[in-house]
Structures are given as C-alpha cells and as structure tokens.
Backbone as CSV, one residue per row, in Angstrom:
resi,resn,N_x,N_y,N_z,CA_x,CA_y,CA_z,C_x,C_y,C_z
1,UNK,86.397,-47.100,-75.486,86.138,-45.686,-75.702,84.642,-45.446,-75.540
2,UNK,84.246,-44.380,-74.797,82.823,-44.066,-74.631,82.273,-43.293,-75.838
3,UNK,80.912,-43.259,-75.871,80.209,-42.633,-76.991,79.048,-41.788,-76.452
4,UNK,78.592,-40.880,-77.310,77.454,-40.029,-76.934,76.638,-39.708,-78.171
5,UNK,75.313,-39.710,-77.984,74.383,-39.277,-79.030,73.233,-38.548,-78.339
6,UNK,72.982,-37.320,-78.773,71.939,-36.491,-78.168,72.173,-36.406,-76.667
7,UNK,71.260,-36.962,-75.857,71.426,-36.909,-74.404,71.749,-38.288,-73.812
8,UNK,72.343,-39.150,-74.624,72.651,-40.516,-74.188,74.160,-40.746,-74.252
9,UNK,74.695,-41.337,-73.190,76.100,-41.737,-73.188,76.174,-43.238,-72.979
10,UNK,77.270,-43.838,-73.466,77.427,-45.286,-73.351,78.902,-45.639,-73.469
11,UNK,79.296,-46.757,-72.815,80.651,-47.292,-72.962,80.758,-48.102,-74.258
12,UNK,79.598,-48.405,-74.850,79.554,-49.157,-76.105,79.195,-48.209,-77.242
13,UNK,79.574,-48.552,-78.465,79.234,-47.687,-79.605,77.722,-47.453,-79.719
14,UNK,77.361,-46.241,-80.097,75.966,-45.856,-80.327,75.845,-45.522,-81.801
15,UNK,74.873,-46.125,-82.463,74.662,-45.864,-83.887,74.414,-44.365,-84.097
16,UNK,75.254,-43.731,-84.887,75.109,-42.304,-85.159,75.701,-41.431,-84.069
17,UNK,76.315,-42.028,-83.052,76.888,-41.264,-81.947,78.307,-40.812,-82.251
18,UNK,78.842,-39.994,-81.352,80.230,-39.529,-81.486,81.075,-40.207,-80.422
19,UNK,82.346,-40.331,-80.715,83.287,-40.883,-79.756,83.718,-39.748,-78.835
20,UNK,83.710,-40.015,-77.512,84.127,-39.003,-76.543,85.221,-39.594,-75.658
21,UNK,85.966,-38.714,-74.994,87.044,-39.180,-74.115,86.459,-39.672,-72.796
22,UNK,87.291,-40.393,-72.045,86.856,-40.853,-70.719,86.542,-39.667,-69.815
23,UNK,87.324,-38.587,-69.918,87.085,-37.392,-69.099,85.753,-36.730,-69.483
24,UNK,85.449,-36.649,-70.788,84.171,-36.089,-71.239,83.013,-36.957,-70.749
25,UNK,83.205,-38.266,-70.857,82.172,-39.195,-70.393,81.890,-38.942,-68.914
26,UNK,82.956,-38.833,-68.101,82.796,-38.636,-66.665,82.087,-37.315,-66.375
27,UNK,82.468,-36.238,-67.089,81.833,-34.933,-66.882,80.351,-34.970,-67.235
28,UNK,80.026,-35.578,-68.372,78.635,-35.675,-68.805,77.847,-36.539,-67.821
29,UNK,78.433,-37.634,-67.391,77.779,-38.546,-66.448,77.442,-37.810,-65.142
30,UNK,78.400,-37.045,-64.603,78.180,-36.297,-63.359,77.102,-35.227,-63.554
31,UNK,77.132,-34.564,-64.694,76.114,-33.548,-64.974,74.731,-34.175,-65.018
32,UNK,74.622,-35.348,-65.643,73.327,-36.039,-65.724,72.844,-36.417,-64.324
33,UNK,73.763,-36.864,-63.459,73.387,-37.202,-62.084,72.885,-35.975,-61.325
34,UNK,73.407,-34.795,-61.671,72.966,-33.544,-61.050,71.659,-33.034,-61.657
35,UNK,71.157,-33.712,-62.698,69.909,-33.315,-63.335,70.074,-32.257,-64.405
36,UNK,71.309,-32.003,-64.806,71.542,-31.001,-65.851,71.302,-31.625,-67.218
37,UNK,70.688,-30.888,-68.123,70.504,-31.393,-69.485,71.852,-31.449,-70.213
38,UNK,71.993,-32.458,-71.053,73.201,-32.621,-71.860,72.802,-32.909,-73.296
39,UNK,73.713,-32.606,-74.218,73.467,-32.901,-75.624,74.792,-32.861,-76.364
40,UNK,74.730,-33.113,-77.647,75.895,-32.952,-78.508,75.678,-31.675,-79.314
41,UNK,76.644,-30.748,-79.226,76.574,-29.492,-79.975,77.877,-29.326,-80.730
42,UNK,77.751,-29.073,-82.009,78.934,-28.859,-82.856,79.930,-30.013,-82.750
43,UNK,79.415,-31.219,-82.604,80.265,-32.402,-82.579,80.941,-32.688,-81.260
44,UNK,80.573,-31.950,-80.204,81.171,-32.165,-78.885,80.081,-32.284,-77.829
45,UNK,80.414,-32.978,-76.727,79.452,-33.030,-75.624,79.213,-31.608,-75.088
46,UNK,77.985,-31.328,-74.723,77.640,-30.012,-74.196,76.792,-30.207,-72.959
47,UNK,77.189,-29.535,-71.879,76.453,-29.606,-70.611,75.786,-28.251,-70.391
48,UNK,74.485,-28.268,-70.282,73.741,-27.048,-70.006,73.896,-26.683,-68.534
49,UNK,73.832,-25.406,-68.259,73.928,-24.945,-66.869,72.674,-25.323,-66.080
50,UNK,71.581,-25.505,-66.804,70.296,-25.747,-66.133,69.527,-24.460,-65.926
51,UNK,70.205,-23.320,-66.145,69.530,-22.032,-66.014,68.575,-21.860,-67.189
52,UNK,67.498,-21.144,-66.922,66.503,-20.914,-67.962,66.300,-19.427,-68.159
53,UNK,65.753,-19.084,-69.303,65.377,-17.709,-69.599,64.022,-17.741,-70.295
54,UNK,63.368,-16.596,-70.279,62.044,-16.499,-70.879,62.152,-15.811,-72.230
55,UNK,61.450,-16.365,-73.217,61.347,-15.746,-74.538,59.874,-15.445,-74.797
56,UNK,59.623,-14.480,-75.683,58.270,-13.970,-75.903,57.942,-13.885,-77.383
57,UNK,56.627,-13.884,-77.644,56.119,-13.573,-78.978,54.689,-13.072,-78.819
58,UNK,54.192,-12.445,-79.881,52.802,-11.977,-79.884,52.029,-12.816,-80.888
59,UNK,50.912,-13.381,-80.421,50.013,-14.145,-81.281,48.613,-13.579,-81.065
60,UNK,47.985,-13.151,-82.138,46.646,-12.550,-82.060,46.595,-11.431,-81.021
61,UNK,47.640,-10.588,-81.033,47.757,-9.438,-80.144,47.820,-9.814,-78.666
62,UNK,48.196,-11.075,-78.386,48.363,-11.560,-77.019,49.814,-12.000,-76.841
63,UNK,50.418,-11.603,-75.730,51.803,-11.981,-75.466,51.848,-13.413,-74.946
64,UNK,52.670,-14.243,-75.601,52.925,-15.602,-75.133,54.374,-15.655,-74.667
65,UNK,54.635,-16.499,-73.662,56.008,-16.659,-73.190,56.279,-18.132,-72.947
66,UNK,57.565,-18.467,-72.988,57.978,-19.826,-72.658,59.386,-19.772,-72.104
67,UNK,59.715,-20.730,-71.253,61.066,-20.813,-70.729,61.884,-21.758,-71.595
68,UNK,63.123,-21.340,-71.881,64.055,-22.195,-72.607,65.368,-22.192,-71.837
69,UNK,66.214,-23.153,-72.122,67.512,-23.188,-71.471,68.338,-21.985,-71.918
70,UNK,69.072,-21.399,-70.992,69.818,-20.165,-71.255,70.748,-20.273,-72.450
71,UNK,71.353,-21.416,-72.636,72.327,-21.568,-73.705,71.701,-21.809,-75.082
72,UNK,70.413,-22.113,-75.125,69.763,-22.386,-76.407,69.528,-21.093,-77.182
73,UNK,69.541,-21.214,-78.506,69.220,-20.077,-79.360,67.748,-19.720,-79.190
74,UNK,67.443,-18.452,-79.369,66.052,-18.003,-79.329,65.337,-18.596,-80.540
75,UNK,64.218,-19.315,-80.314,63.503,-19.918,-81.455,63.019,-18.850,-82.439
76,UNK,62.907,-19.242,-83.691,62.427,-18.321,-84.718,61.033,-17.828,-84.369
77,UNK,60.823,-16.537,-84.515,59.523,-15.938,-84.223,59.381,-15.512,-82.767
78,UNK,60.370,-15.808,-81.945,60.358,-15.430,-80.528,61.417,-14.357,-80.317
79,UNK,61.347,-13.642,-79.192,62.351,-12.634,-78.876,62.642,-12.652,-77.383
80,UNK,63.782,-12.058,-77.019,64.224,-12.091,-75.626,63.576,-11.022,-74.749
81,UNK,63.068,-9.967,-75.363,62.423,-8.915,-74.577,60.914,-8.998,-74.759
82,UNK,60.208,-8.644,-73.714,58.745,-8.709,-73.777,58.219,-7.648,-74.726
83,UNK,57.481,-8.069,-75.763,56.972,-7.101,-76.738,55.752,-6.357,-76.197
84,UNK,55.426,-5.294,-76.875,54.231,-4.526,-76.531,53.180,-4.779,-77.604
85,UNK,52.030,-5.336,-77.212,50.999,-5.562,-78.233,50.430,-4.238,-78.738
86,UNK,49.845,-4.301,-79.923,49.194,-3.118,-80.475,48.045,-2.727,-79.542
87,UNK,47.866,-1.439,-79.307,46.747,-1.034,-78.447,45.418,-1.374,-79.113
88,UNK,44.472,-1.727,-78.288,43.132,-1.995,-78.807,42.562,-0.685,-79.341
89,UNK,41.897,-0.730,-80.484,41.338,0.520,-81.019,40.257,1.072,-80.096
90,UNK,40.192,2.383,-80.042,39.171,3.053,-79.233,37.892,3.064,-80.063
91,UNK,36.818,2.522,-79.505,35.570,2.418,-80.263,34.486,3.359,-79.741
92,UNK,34.753,4.019,-78.597,33.730,4.895,-78.031,34.407,5.972,-77.188
93,UNK,33.921,7.186,-77.330,34.348,8.294,-76.468,33.101,9.066,-76.068
94,UNK,33.220,9.855,-74.999,32.078,10.690,-74.623,31.920,11.805,-75.667
95,UNK,30.723,12.334,-75.748,30.472,13.436,-76.686,31.415,14.596,-76.374
96,UNK,31.609,14.899,-75.089,32.482,16.006,-74.695,33.925,15.747,-75.142
97,UNK,34.399,14.528,-74.965,35.761,14.192,-75.407,35.882,14.335,-76.926
98,UNK,34.874,13.831,-77.640,34.889,13.906,-79.095,34.889,15.342,-79.586
99,UNK,34.048,16.155,-78.988,33.976,17.559,-79.389,35.297,18.255,-79.082
100,UNK,35.874,18.001,-77.922,37.154,18.614,-77.551,38.255,18.201,-78.538
101,UNK,38.258,16.934,-78.957,39.262,16.467,-79.921,39.077,17.152,-81.267
102,UNK,37.827,17.309,-81.702,37.557,17.988,-82.978,37.964,19.457,-82.915
103,UNK,37.681,20.106,-81.793,38.075,21.506,-81.624,39.594,21.618,-81.657
104,UNK,40.265,20.739,-80.920,41.734,20.759,-80.864,42.359,20.516,-82.236
105,UNK,41.709,19.678,-83.037,42.233,19.360,-84.370,41.789,20.379,-85.424
106,UNK,41.003,21.367,-85.017,40.542,22.386,-85.961,39.457,21.884,-86.893
107,UNK,38.719,20.861,-86.471,37.709,20.243,-87.338,36.265,20.522,-86.915
108,UNK,36.075,21.125,-85.744,34.709,21.286,-85.229,33.838,22.099,-86.186
109,UNK,34.323,23.202,-86.680,33.496,24.045,-87.555,33.151,23.307,-88.844
110,UNK,34.046,22.473,-89.335,33.755,21.682,-90.534,32.645,20.676,-90.294
111,UNK,32.621,20.073,-89.109,31.559,19.119,-88.773,30.223,19.843,-88.671
112,UNK,30.226,20.985,-88.002,28.984,21.768,-87.856,28.492,22.210,-89.235
113,UNK,29.376,22.652,-90.093,28.997,23.062,-91.458,28.435,21.881,-92.237
114,UNK,29.051,20.711,-92.069,28.557,19.503,-92.737,27.117,19.210,-92.307
115,UNK,26.855,19.262,-91.012,25.496,18.975,-90.514,24.522,20.023,-91.038
116,UNK,24.889,21.282,-90.971,23.988,22.358,-91.426,23.699,22.279,-92.925
117,UNK,24.589,21.665,-93.683,24.425,21.585,-95.142,23.638,20.353,-95.591
118,UNK,23.225,19.496,-94.668,22.436,18.325,-95.056,21.079,18.817,-95.545
119,UNK,20.734,18.522,-96.795,19.510,19.113,-97.367,18.214,18.520,-96.809
120,UNK,18.201,17.267,-96.495,16.984,16.616,-96.003,16.784,16.966,-94.530
121,UNK,15.596,17.516,-94.204,15.319,17.953,-92.828,15.432,16.813,-91.823
122,UNK,14.898,15.656,-92.191,14.943,14.512,-91.271,16.377,14.047,-91.049
123,UNK,17.137,13.927,-92.131,18.535,13.482,-92.007,19.364,14.506,-91.218
124,UNK,19.103,15.787,-91.438,19.820,16.822,-90.693,19.464,16.747,-89.210
125,UNK,18.179,16.536,-88.906,17.755,16.424,-87.503,18.403,15.208,-86.830
126,UNK,18.484,14.096,-87.557,19.140,12.900,-87.003,20.635,13.145,-86.798
127,UNK,21.256,13.861,-87.714,22.677,14.192,-87.570,22.897,15.097,-86.359
128,UNK,21.956,16.030,-86.146,22.062,16.913,-84.969,21.923,16.118,-83.675
129,UNK,21.039,15.132,-83.675,20.916,14.252,-82.497,22.250,13.543,-82.261
130,UNK,22.838,12.990,-83.322,24.113,12.281,-83.190,25.209,13.222,-82.698
131,UNK,25.205,14.442,-83.185,26.267,15.385,-82.844,26.081,16.001,-81.455
132,UNK,24.847,16.361,-81.111,24.624,17.141,-79.898,23.956,16.389,-78.741
133,UNK,23.252,15.305,-79.017,22.422,14.706,-77.972,22.871,13.342,-77.465
134,UNK,23.719,12.659,-78.195,24.137,11.343,-77.723,25.105,11.509,-76.565
135,UNK,25.125,10.532,-75.684,26.054,10.547,-74.546,27.458,10.188,-75.007
136,UNK,27.534,9.189,-75.896,28.820,8.712,-76.396,28.818,8.704,-77.916
137,UNK,29.997,8.894,-78.479,30.170,8.771,-79.918,30.808,7.416,-80.197
138,UNK,30.158,6.652,-81.065,30.623,5.315,-81.435,31.458,5.398,-82.709
139,UNK,32.583,4.698,-82.729,33.482,4.719,-83.890,32.789,4.194,-85.150
140,UNK,31.846,3.264,-84.986,31.164,2.657,-86.145,29.848,3.351,-86.497
141,UNK,29.622,4.541,-85.997,28.385,5.280,-86.260,28.285,5.691,-87.730
142,UNK,27.125,5.456,-88.372,26.950,5.891,-89.764,27.129,7.411,-89.924
143,UNK,26.626,8.197,-88.968,26.808,9.642,-89.037,28.296,9.991,-89.006
144,UNK,29.021,9.353,-88.106,30.452,9.618,-87.989,31.177,9.291,-89.288
145,UNK,30.812,8.185,-89.885,31.435,7.791,-91.152,31.168,8.818,-92.245
146,UNK,29.931,9.285,-92.335,29.604,10.252,-93.391,30.262,11.602,-93.116
147,UNK,30.337,12.019,-91.854,31.010,13.281,-91.520,32.507,13.184,-91.820
148,UNK,33.114,12.050,-91.481,34.549,11.855,-91.749,34.820,11.885,-93.249
149,UNK,33.932,11.267,-94.012,34.084,11.257,-95.475,33.970,12.689,-96.025
150,UNK,33.017,13.433,-95.505,32.830,14.811,-95.967,34.043,15.681,-95.636
151,UNK,34.741,15.355,-94.558,35.925,16.121,-94.152,37.214,15.528,-94.728
152,UNK,37.068,14.507,-95.601,38.216,13.825,-96.210,39.167,13.229,-95.185
153,UNK,38.615,12.675,-94.090,39.447,12.010,-93.081,39.628,10.548,-93.452
154,UNK,40.837,10.064,-93.320,41.104,8.634,-93.559,40.693,7.841,-92.323
155,UNK,40.625,6.534,-92.472,40.321,5.669,-91.324,41.365,5.855,-90.226
156,UNK,42.629,5.990,-90.622,43.706,6.182,-89.641,43.539,7.507,-88.907
157,UNK,43.180,8.565,-89.647,42.977,9.864,-89.002,41.806,9.798,-88.019
158,UNK,40.766,9.061,-88.383,39.622,8.902,-87.492,40.022,8.119,-86.239
159,UNK,40.801,7.059,-86.435,41.302,6.290,-85.285,42.151,7.189,-84.386
160,UNK,42.998,8.001,-85.001,43.851,8.905,-84.227,43.025,9.920,-83.443
161,UNK,41.943,10.423,-84.057,41.060,11.355,-83.345,40.392,10.679,-82.151
162,UNK,39.948,9.439,-82.343,39.315,8.718,-81.230,40.330,8.461,-80.108
163,UNK,41.549,8.139,-80.490,42.587,7.924,-79.490,42.847,9.225,-78.730
164,UNK,42.992,10.311,-79.455,43.213,11.607,-78.824,42.048,11.965,-77.902
165,UNK,40.842,11.742,-78.374,39.645,12.059,-77.573,39.621,11.232,-76.290
166,UNK,39.990,9.960,-76.394,39.922,9.080,-75.227,40.890,9.512,-74.132
167,UNK,41.886,10.313,-74.487,42.891,10.747,-73.506,42.579,12.126,-72.911
168,UNK,41.487,12.725,-73.367,41.109,14.057,-72.860,40.295,13.899,-71.582
169,UNK,40.745,14.588,-70.560,40.006,14.629,-69.293,39.432,16.016,-69.141
170,UNK,38.118,16.079,-68.985,37.440,17.374,-68.867,36.889,17.551,-67.458
C-alpha cells in the first residue's frame, strides 16, 4: 500500500503519513511529473491545478502583493481585491485655492475678522503677509493653526479644507 505525507509519496510507510490507494498514488505521481504542487488536505491527497492568483495587503500605506496557488485560502491580513491606500494628506495649496475654499465654506470673513482683531501691530502685519502675500499656504503654518483655532476648526476640518482647496482649478 502506498503512503503520502505533505508533498511526498512512497510505496513504503512514511512516519506521520497517510495510507493512499494505488490509483491515488498514480494520480499524485503523474501530477508531480507535470510539475503540479501536491499535498495532503483534510486527510486526502490533493493536487493543485498550478494556477495562481494574486492577493494584496497594505503596509505603511503601500500596497503589497503576492501570488498564491488558486486553491489555497487567502492568508490572514491579505485580501483578494486590490485595496486603495489612504490618500496622502495635502500639505500645500496656492493662496488662490485656499481663499476659494474658505469662501466656498463660508469661512473667509471669519479669517479676515480674526486677522483684523489681532491686537499687536507686528503680529497682525505678519498675519496679513501670511494671508495675502504668500504664494502658497502650508498646512503646518503657525498662522494657519492659530486662525483654525480661532474659527474652532478641528484638524479633520482643516485637512478637508486643504483637500477641497487642492481640487479647485482657477
């Protein structure tokens, strides 16, 4: 009687192997000669088709893929469809885009009022430079942070405004 363990077949007993029929032995043997992977699944010989499929996962916002045999289960943490990574946060928009986004969101007058209400002449002048004279608005700008705080905007709302601004074409 033939035997099989993992991807090994033998006419002699294999320690820890299963007993298989002569017909199973012949089928597995022919599959191995064709280069098809074989194994024991659920206590029976199993012949893979040799077909492969791609599985995906996201690691550090980067899509990784690997090929596995079609009949194998999808490994934990992987999926069969290509995922979409989180979009990179927008860190800079043009002044015109930023102003258009603030106007669209109904926030422009609040920003202007905030700047006009700065009591220190130097700080107000610097805020006016940031608001009116810079070419680009930076997400990490101290002025932007203080204006957002004064308008009670959350970090998410600020990110959403930058995203909206980045999509405005003027």
